[in-house]
Backbone atoms as SQL, in Angstrom:
CREATE TABLE atoms (id INTEGER PRIMARY KEY, chain TEXT, resi INTEGER, resn TEXT, atom TEXT, x REAL, y REAL, z REAL);
INSERT INTO atoms VALUES
  (1, 'A', 1, 'MET', 'N', -75.300, 11.987, 4.621),
  (2, 'A', 1, 'MET', 'CA', -76.655, 12.617, 4.913),
  (3, 'A', 1, 'MET', 'C', -77.668, 11.422, 4.763),
  (4, 'A', 2, 'LEU', 'N', -77.440, 10.374, 4.197),
  (5, 'A', 2, 'LEU', 'CA', -78.341, 9.253, 4.009),
  (6, 'A', 2, 'LEU', 'C', -78.069, 8.194, 4.851),
  (7, 'A', 3, 'SER', 'N', -79.006, 7.475, 5.320),
  (8, 'A', 3, 'SER', 'CA', -78.676, 6.124, 6.074),
  (9, 'A', 3, 'SER', 'C', -79.220, 5.122, 4.953),
  (10, 'A', 4, 'SER', 'N', -78.584, 3.814, 5.208),
  (11, 'A', 4, 'SER', 'CA', -78.932, 2.811, 4.296),
  (12, 'A', 4, 'SER', 'C', -79.376, 1.682, 5.063),
  (13, 'A', 5, 'THR', 'N', -80.359, 0.968, 4.417),
  (14, 'A', 5, 'THR', 'CA', -80.678, -0.271, 5.072),
  (15, 'A', 5, 'THR', 'C', -80.566, -1.389, 3.954),
  (16, 'A', 6, 'ARG', 'N', -80.512, -2.660, 4.334),
  (17, 'A', 6, 'ARG', 'CA', -80.300, -3.737, 3.476),
  (18, 'A', 6, 'ARG', 'C', -81.367, -4.672, 3.586),
  (19, 'A', 7, 'SER', 'N', -82.052, -5.073, 2.512),
  (20, 'A', 7, 'SER', 'CA', -83.115, -6.128, 2.603),
  (21, 'A', 7, 'SER', 'C', -83.015, -6.889, 1.372),
  (22, 'A', 8, 'GLU', 'N', -83.168, -8.118, 1.308),
  (23, 'A', 8, 'GLU', 'CA', -83.132, -9.040, 0.305),
  (24, 'A', 8, 'GLU', 'C', -82.064, -8.687, -0.873),
  (25, 'A', 9, 'GLY', 'N', -80.869, -8.399, -0.318),
  (26, 'A', 9, 'GLY', 'CA', -79.797, -8.001, -1.336),
  (27, 'A', 9, 'GLY', 'C', -79.862, -6.661, -1.783),
  (28, 'A', 10, 'LYS', 'N', -80.832, -5.829, -1.662),
  (29, 'A', 10, 'LYS', 'CA', -80.984, -4.444, -2.207),
  (30, 'A', 10, 'LYS', 'C', -80.675, -3.498, -1.055),
  (31, 'A', 11, 'VAL', 'N', -79.981, -2.404, -1.468),
  (32, 'A', 11, 'VAL', 'CA', -79.795, -1.235, -0.441),
  (33, 'A', 11, 'VAL', 'C', -80.807, -0.180, -0.681),
  (34, 'A', 12, 'LYS', 'N', -81.502, 0.104, 0.336),
  (35, 'A', 12, 'LYS', 'CA', -82.481, 1.163, 0.233),
  (36, 'A', 12, 'LYS', 'C', -81.947, 2.443, 1.030),
  (37, 'A', 13, 'LEU', 'N', -81.860, 3.669, 0.352),
  (38, 'A', 13, 'LEU', 'CA', -81.444, 4.851, 1.134),
  (39, 'A', 13, 'LEU', 'C', -82.618, 5.509, 1.709),
  (40, 'A', 14, 'ASP', 'N', -82.556, 5.832, 2.942),
  (41, 'A', 14, 'ASP', 'CA', -83.543, 6.682, 3.655),
  (42, 'A', 14, 'ASP', 'C', -82.921, 8.071, 4.170),
  (43, 'A', 15, 'PRO', 'N', -83.657, 8.957, 3.700),
  (44, 'A', 15, 'PRO', 'CA', -83.097, 10.279, 4.192),
  (45, 'A', 15, 'PRO', 'C', -83.346, 10.515, 5.549),
  (46, 'A', 16, 'LYS', 'N', -82.380, 11.094, 6.250),
  (47, 'A', 16, 'LYS', 'CA', -82.483, 11.625, 7.748),
  (48, 'A', 16, 'LYS', 'C', -83.778, 12.500, 7.932),
  (49, 'A', 17, 'LEU', 'N', -84.462, 12.315, 8.995),
  (50, 'A', 17, 'LEU', 'CA', -85.458, 13.197, 9.433),
  (51, 'A', 17, 'LEU', 'C', -84.936, 14.371, 10.079),
  (52, 'A', 18, 'PHE', 'N', -83.763, 14.174, 10.876),
  (53, 'A', 18, 'PHE', 'CA', -83.172, 15.300, 11.578),
  (54, 'A', 18, 'PHE', 'C', -81.651, 15.305, 11.266),
  (55, 'A', 19, 'LEU', 'N', -81.112, 16.588, 11.210),
  (56, 'A', 19, 'LEU', 'CA', -79.672, 16.683, 11.219),
  (57, 'A', 19, 'LEU', 'C', -79.193, 17.052, 12.464),
  (58, 'A', 20, 'THR', 'N', -77.890, 16.921, 12.733),
  (59, 'A', 20, 'THR', 'CA', -77.255, 17.252, 13.987),
  (60, 'A', 20, 'THR', 'C', -76.441, 18.444, 13.757),
  (61, 'A', 21, 'PRO', 'N', -75.947, 19.019, 14.791),
  (62, 'A', 21, 'PRO', 'CA', -74.983, 20.199, 14.656),
  (63, 'A', 21, 'PRO', 'C', -73.721, 19.813, 13.921),
  (64, 'A', 22, 'THR', 'N', -73.282, 18.523, 14.205),
  (65, 'A', 22, 'THR', 'CA', -72.175, 17.982, 13.516),
  (66, 'A', 22, 'THR', 'C', -72.464, 17.997, 12.062),
  (67, 'A', 23, 'ASP', 'N', -73.647, 17.579, 11.592),
  (68, 'A', 23, 'ASP', 'CA', -73.841, 17.564, 10.029),
  (69, 'A', 23, 'ASP', 'C', -73.728, 18.973, 9.516),
  (70, 'A', 24, 'ILE', 'N', -74.183, 19.983, 10.236),
  (71, 'A', 24, 'ILE', 'CA', -74.168, 21.365, 9.738),
  (72, 'A', 24, 'ILE', 'C', -72.704, 21.798, 9.812),
  (73, 'A', 25, 'MET', 'N', -71.921, 21.341, 10.749),
  (74, 'A', 25, 'MET', 'CA', -70.543, 21.828, 10.725),
  (75, 'A', 25, 'MET', 'C', -69.753, 21.197, 9.653),
  (76, 'A', 26, 'ASP', 'N', -70.196, 19.974, 9.226),
  (77, 'A', 26, 'ASP', 'CA', -69.540, 19.261, 8.120),
  (78, 'A', 26, 'ASP', 'C', -69.914, 19.947, 6.746),
  (79, 'A', 27, 'ILE', 'N', -71.267, 20.320, 6.578),
  (80, 'A', 27, 'ILE', 'CA', -71.828, 20.887, 5.314),
  (81, 'A', 27, 'ILE', 'C', -71.105, 22.253, 5.050),
  (82, 'A', 28, 'PHE', 'N', -70.983, 23.118, 6.160),
  (83, 'A', 28, 'PHE', 'CA', -70.657, 24.503, 6.008),
  (84, 'A', 28, 'PHE', 'C', -69.097, 24.738, 6.452),
  (85, 'A', 29, 'ASP', 'N', -68.406, 23.675, 6.900),
  (86, 'A', 29, 'ASP', 'CA', -67.198, 23.784, 7.402),
  (87, 'A', 29, 'ASP', 'C', -66.991, 24.772, 8.561),
  (88, 'A', 30, 'PHE', 'N', -67.995, 24.840, 9.501),
  (89, 'A', 30, 'PHE', 'CA', -68.104, 25.737, 10.515),
  (90, 'A', 30, 'PHE', 'C', -67.225, 25.135, 11.728),
  (91, 'A', 31, 'SER', 'N', -66.811, 26.017, 12.657),
  (92, 'A', 31, 'SER', 'CA', -66.294, 25.537, 13.879),
  (93, 'A', 31, 'SER', 'C', -67.573, 25.219, 14.756),
  (94, 'A', 32, 'GLU', 'N', -67.319, 24.462, 15.942),
  (95, 'A', 32, 'GLU', 'CA', -68.436, 24.140, 16.754),
  (96, 'A', 32, 'GLU', 'C', -69.030, 25.437, 17.228),
  (97, 'A', 33, 'ASN', 'N', -68.279, 26.339, 17.783),
  (98, 'A', 33, 'ASN', 'CA', -68.953, 27.643, 18.253),
  (99, 'A', 33, 'ASN', 'C', -69.633, 28.466, 17.226),
  (100, 'A', 34, 'SER', 'N', -69.134, 28.445, 16.061),
  (101, 'A', 34, 'SER', 'CA', -69.767, 29.091, 14.978),
  (102, 'A', 34, 'SER', 'C', -71.208, 28.511, 14.754),
  (103, 'A', 35, 'CYS', 'N', -71.136, 27.234, 14.596),
  (104, 'A', 35, 'CYS', 'CA', -72.330, 26.551, 14.252),
  (105, 'A', 35, 'CYS', 'C', -73.344, 26.744, 15.319),
  (106, 'A', 36, 'TYR', 'N', -73.157, 26.664, 16.515),
  (107, 'A', 36, 'TYR', 'CA', -74.144, 26.936, 17.536),
  (108, 'A', 36, 'TYR', 'C', -74.582, 28.160, 17.705),
  (109, 'A', 37, 'ARG', 'N', -73.721, 29.273, 17.337),
  (110, 'A', 37, 'ARG', 'CA', -74.176, 30.662, 17.138),
  (111, 'A', 37, 'ARG', 'C', -75.187, 30.786, 16.185),
  (112, 'A', 38, 'TYR', 'N', -74.787, 30.235, 14.952),
  (113, 'A', 38, 'TYR', 'CA', -75.662, 30.330, 13.672),
  (114, 'A', 38, 'TYR', 'C', -76.969, 29.620, 13.909),
  (115, 'A', 39, 'LEU', 'N', -77.026, 28.537, 14.659),
  (116, 'A', 39, 'LEU', 'CA', -78.285, 27.721, 14.863),
  (117, 'A', 39, 'LEU', 'C', -79.115, 28.438, 15.874),
  (118, 'A', 40, 'HIS', 'N', -78.605, 29.502, 16.677),
  (119, 'A', 40, 'HIS', 'CA', -79.370, 30.213, 17.439),
  (120, 'A', 40, 'HIS', 'C', -80.512, 30.824, 16.902),
  (121, 'A', 41, 'ASP', 'N', -80.221, 31.630, 15.717),
  (122, 'A', 41, 'ASP', 'CA', -81.280, 32.283, 14.920),
  (123, 'A', 41, 'ASP', 'C', -81.181, 31.783, 13.510),
  (124, 'A', 42, 'ALA', 'N', -81.263, 30.529, 13.234),
  (125, 'A', 42, 'ALA', 'CA', -81.253, 29.920, 11.851),
  (126, 'A', 42, 'ALA', 'C', -82.535, 30.179, 11.164),
  (127, 'A', 43, 'PRO', 'N', -82.411, 30.332, 9.876),
  (128, 'A', 43, 'PRO', 'CA', -83.523, 30.567, 8.908),
  (129, 'A', 43, 'PRO', 'C', -84.229, 29.383, 8.622),
  (130, 'A', 44, 'PHE', 'N', -84.050, 28.159, 9.256),
  (131, 'A', 44, 'PHE', 'CA', -84.754, 26.941, 9.148),
  (132, 'A', 44, 'PHE', 'C', -85.069, 26.452, 10.495),
  (133, 'A', 45, 'ARG', 'N', -85.837, 25.390, 10.647),
  (134, 'A', 45, 'ARG', 'CA', -86.419, 24.926, 11.838),
  (135, 'A', 45, 'ARG', 'C', -85.350, 24.048, 12.684),
  (136, 'A', 46, 'VAL', 'N', -85.224, 24.641, 13.836),
  (137, 'A', 46, 'VAL', 'CA', -84.305, 23.941, 14.842),
  (138, 'A', 46, 'VAL', 'C', -85.062, 23.702, 16.125),
  (139, 'A', 47, 'GLU', 'N', -84.864, 22.534, 16.532),
  (140, 'A', 47, 'GLU', 'CA', -85.614, 22.103, 17.896),
  (141, 'A', 47, 'GLU', 'C', -84.471, 22.017, 18.967),
  (142, 'A', 48, 'ARG', 'N', -84.855, 22.396, 20.129),
  (143, 'A', 48, 'ARG', 'CA', -83.908, 22.183, 21.315),
  (144, 'A', 48, 'ARG', 'C', -84.575, 21.454, 22.318),
  (145, 'A', 49, 'ILE', 'N', -83.997, 20.365, 22.691),
  (146, 'A', 49, 'ILE', 'CA', -84.746, 19.404, 23.687),
  (147, 'A', 49, 'ILE', 'C', -83.682, 19.252, 24.796),
  (148, 'A', 50, 'GLY', 'N', -83.827, 20.010, 25.776),
  (149, 'A', 50, 'GLY', 'CA', -82.828, 19.959, 26.915),
  (150, 'A', 50, 'GLY', 'C', -81.480, 20.645, 26.191),
  (151, 'A', 51, 'LYS', 'N', -80.416, 19.831, 26.341),
  (152, 'A', 51, 'LYS', 'CA', -79.156, 20.294, 25.780),
  (153, 'A', 51, 'LYS', 'C', -79.046, 19.820, 24.282),
  (154, 'A', 52, 'LEU', 'N', -79.864, 19.003, 23.785),
  (155, 'A', 52, 'LEU', 'CA', -79.749, 18.427, 22.420),
  (156, 'A', 52, 'LEU', 'C', -80.260, 19.459, 21.488),
  (157, 'A', 53, 'VAL', 'N', -79.696, 19.686, 20.323),
  (158, 'A', 53, 'VAL', 'CA', -80.079, 20.451, 19.268),
  (159, 'A', 53, 'VAL', 'C', -80.319, 19.597, 18.061),
  (160, 'A', 54, 'ARG', 'N', -81.370, 19.647, 17.357),
  (161, 'A', 54, 'ARG', 'CA', -81.743, 18.940, 16.168),
  (162, 'A', 54, 'ARG', 'C', -82.429, 19.865, 15.145),
  (163, 'A', 55, 'ILE', 'N', -81.944, 19.767, 13.923),
  (164, 'A', 55, 'ILE', 'CA', -82.504, 20.452, 12.854),
  (165, 'A', 55, 'ILE', 'C', -83.342, 19.592, 11.885),
  (166, 'A', 56, 'HIS', 'N', -84.405, 20.174, 11.630),
  (167, 'A', 56, 'HIS', 'CA', -85.453, 19.382, 10.691),
  (168, 'A', 56, 'HIS', 'C', -84.771, 19.431, 9.272),
  (169, 'A', 57, 'ALA', 'N', -84.458, 18.223, 8.801),
  (170, 'A', 57, 'ALA', 'CA', -83.832, 17.987, 7.587),
  (171, 'A', 57, 'ALA', 'C', -84.573, 18.606, 6.299),
  (172, 'A', 58, 'LYS', 'N', -85.804, 18.417, 6.304),
  (173, 'A', 58, 'LYS', 'CA', -86.728, 18.830, 5.282),
  (174, 'A', 58, 'LYS', 'C', -86.682, 20.458, 5.227),
  (175, 'A', 59, 'SER', 'N', -86.810, 20.941, 6.375),
  (176, 'A', 59, 'SER', 'CA', -86.745, 22.536, 6.473),
  (177, 'A', 59, 'SER', 'C', -85.376, 22.957, 5.981),
  (178, 'A', 60, 'PHE', 'N', -84.324, 22.301, 6.477),
  (179, 'A', 60, 'PHE', 'CA', -82.919, 22.832, 6.086),
  (180, 'A', 60, 'PHE', 'C', -82.744, 22.611, 4.669),
  (181, 'A', 61, 'TRP', 'N', -82.963, 21.519, 4.141),
  (182, 'A', 61, 'TRP', 'CA', -82.711, 21.337, 2.655),
  (183, 'A', 61, 'TRP', 'C', -83.623, 22.194, 1.792),
  (184, 'A', 62, 'ALA', 'N', -84.790, 22.542, 2.160),
  (185, 'A', 62, 'ALA', 'CA', -85.615, 23.555, 1.471),
  (186, 'A', 62, 'ALA', 'C', -84.947, 24.899, 1.501),
  (187, 'A', 63, 'TRP', 'N', -84.440, 25.263, 2.562),
  (188, 'A', 63, 'TRP', 'CA', -83.807, 26.652, 2.677),
  (189, 'A', 63, 'TRP', 'C', -82.391, 26.544, 1.899),
  (190, 'A', 64, 'TYR', 'N', -81.686, 25.468, 2.065),
  (191, 'A', 64, 'TYR', 'CA', -80.444, 25.366, 1.312),
  (192, 'A', 64, 'TYR', 'C', -80.596, 25.402, -0.263),
  (193, 'A', 65, 'ASN', 'N', -81.602, 24.719, -0.665),
  (194, 'A', 65, 'ASN', 'CA', -81.867, 24.665, -2.095),
  (195, 'A', 65, 'ASN', 'C', -82.634, 25.908, -2.532),
  (196, 'A', 66, 'GLY', 'N', -82.921, 26.781, -1.695),
  (197, 'A', 66, 'GLY', 'CA', -83.660, 28.150, -2.017),
  (198, 'A', 66, 'GLY', 'C', -85.155, 27.796, -2.310),
  (199, 'A', 67, 'ASP', 'N', -85.683, 26.901, -1.733),
  (200, 'A', 67, 'ASP', 'CA', -87.216, 26.568, -2.132),
  (201, 'A', 67, 'ASP', 'C', -88.088, 27.358, -1.179);
């Protein structure tokens, strides 16, 4: 869930701004069909851009952690 960048020998972890349906499938062990059905009425912020589906990571993790 985190990407890393390397500068001056140090690794800095940067959280993702958006999650993908594949990330959600991995987190919940959903099938692809179940994931897209769930994302249709998800309790967190989901954006659809054409055929692309992206989940706002901050919104998702707040919901996931019960915030």
